N, C-alpha and C positions, 0 to 999 in steps of 0.2 A: 368297149365291147358290150357292156351291160346296157348302154343306151340304145344300141341297135336292137336288142331283144325286148327292151322295155317299150319302145315306141309303138310297135304293132299292137301290143297288149293295151296300151293307153288309147290308141285309135279305136280299137274294137270296143272298149269300154265306153268311150265317148259316143260312138255310134249307137250302141245299145241304149244308153241313157236318152239320147235325143229321139230315138224312134219310139220310146215308151211313153213320151209325153202325150197328153190328150190333145188331139188336134181335130178340127172339123174337116171333113172331106169337101173338096170343091164339087158341089153338086151340079150335075148337068144331065140333060137328056137330049139325045140326038145332036150332040155338039153344042147345044145352047145352055148357058148357065141358068140354073133355077134361082129366081129372085122373088121378092115379095110381089112383084107384078105378074108373075106367071106360075106360081107354085103355092104349095101348102106346107106349113110347118106344124107338126103334131106335138102337143105337150099335154100333160095331164096328171091324174092321180088315180090310183087304185089301192085300196086299203091292203096292207100287209104285202105289197108287191116287192119282189126282190129282183126279178128280171122280166122283161117283156120284149117281144119282137112282133112286128106287124108285117103284113104283105099288102101291096097295092095290086089289085086284080084289074085286068082289062077285059073288055068283051071278046078280045081275040085270044084269050087264055094265056096271056103273058103275065108273069108274076114278078113283082119287084119287091125284094126283101128290104124291110125298113128296120134297122137296128136302132137302139136307144141307149141313152145314158139314164141310169136309175139310181135313186137314193131315197130311202125311207118312204117308198110308195109313189114318189114324184118321178116323172120321166119326161124326156124330150128326145125327139128323133135326132139322130146324128147328122142327118141331112134332110132337106125338104124333098117333097115329091111333087111331080107335075099335077096340075089341076085335072079335074074330072077324075078324082081319086075314089076308088072303091076299096075302102080300108077294112081289113079283117085282122083281128088278133090271131096271129099264127100260133104262138105259144107264149106261156108266161109261167112264172114260178112264184108262189106265195110262201112266205116264211112267217111262222109265229114263234115268238120268244118271250120269255119271262126273265127279268133281271139279267138281260144280255145273253141268256142261254137259249139256243134254238131247241124247241121241242117238237116242231112239226114243219116239214118242208114238202110242198105238194107241187108237182109239175103238171101243167095242163097243155096238151097238144091238141089244137083245134082243127088242124088240117086246113084245106083250102076251099071247103064248101061254104057258100054263103058270103054275105057282106055285113059288117057291123055298122059302118057309116059310109055315106056317099057325100063327097064334097065337090061342088061344081064351080067354085070360084077361088081365085087366089086369096089367101088369108092365113092367119094363125088359127089353129083349131084346138080347143080344149076338149080332151077325151077323158071322161070320168065315169067310173062304175062304182056304186050305183048312181043314177041320175037324180040326186036329191038337191033341189034348187037352193034351199037355205044353206046347206052345207057347202055347196059348190063355190060360193063366193070366197070363202076363206081358203078352201082347197085350191081354187084357181089362182088366187093371189100368191100362195106359196109356190104353186107350179110355175107361175110366171117368173118369180124370183129365181127359181131353180134353172129355168130355161135361160135366163139372162146370164148366168154363170158361164154358159157355153157360147152364147150369141151376142155378148156385150159389145164386141168390136166388129160386128157385121151389120149389114143393112137391115137385118131382122130386128135389131135392137129398138128401132123407132116404133115398130108395130107392137112389140112386147111392152115397151114402156108406156105407150099410149093406152093399151088395154089395162095395164096396172094402174094408171091414173084414173081410169073410169071406175075401177073397183074400190078406190080409196074413199 
């Protein structure tokens, strides 16, 4: 009798655990998979970044929301976007802390007006603020390593590893 009541609870628990694992969405647009040959993968670094989301704007006023994985200022898009991307930071949150204690958290909502970057070809794209060349090399290397945590077993890994090798 106890087994009959225990089984649904175990099944529900197992389902909840499996659905909470970090997985990458199968990215597609108009039924076509987004691959390194036809899309853009955003990764980057912004100092004190805690959260960030982008939008991809089109000339026909369609907006595609781009969510990211973020850790310690480094981020990577959860899925690639189609080329001819008009990227805009939609919102982000910065957090400052001392000795592990947060003393300031600021939310920025940028709306949908304007474009921060335009990308016209398939590629991986490093997004960094501020654009300081000397600092970008080490930040980009760390951002690539962060992106590889999520894209290690995908076709994007080859491009990410190739760029990482160029920075060594």
